[in-house]
N, C-alpha and C positions, 0 to 999 in steps of 0.2 A: 447559427451562432458559431463564431470562431473560437476555438479552444486555444488557451494560452499554453505554450510549451513548458512542460515540467522537465527539469534536467535529470532527475533521478528519484528513486524511492527506496526506502528500506522497510522491510517487514520484520517486526520483532514480536516475540511473545511477551505479553504483560502478565506476569504471574499474579500480581495483586488483583487483577480483574479476570483472570483465567480466559484470556482471549488474545488473538493476534491483532496487531495494530499496524497501520501503514503510515509512514512518515514521508510525505511528498515534498521534494525540494523544488521550489519555484523561485529562481533568483536567490536572494538572501533570506527568503522566508521559508518556513517549514510548516506544512499543514498536516496535523495528526488526526487520523480517523480510525475508529474501530473497524475491524473486518466483519465482525458479526459473531453472535453467540454460537452459531453452527460451525465456526471455523476451526475448532479445536483439533479435529482430525484431518484437516485438509492437507493435500500434498503440496509441495513447493510450487508445482505448476498451477494448481488450482488457486493457491494464494496469490500468485503473480497475476493470473487472469482477473481475479477479484480486485486486486489493487488497481489495475488498469481501468476497470469499470468504475471504481470509486473515484479515481482521478477525473474521468470523463464526467461523472455526475457533479463534480465540484467545478467543472469548467476548464480542466487541464488535459492536455494531450500528453500521454506518458507512453514511451516505448518500452515494451516488456523486456527488451534486452538491457534496459537500464534499471531493472528492479533487482534488489538483493534481498534474499531471505536469510535472516540470521537464525541458525538452528537453536532450538530450545537448549538451555544449559542445565 
């Protein structure tokens, strides 16, 4: 199966759900997915790796260099 290229992704903490979420940009669309319940204490590198895995599971090819992790505020 050929993966569609994703242009970028942003990982943000969702305080309302106490979890990290990844927002994957594909063209003009944005696909939002939770990273998982066990993600609260993940490092930025681990979050990035997980975001790339989630993108692939959704059928998108995501370069880890194009992933931004927004620190918790």
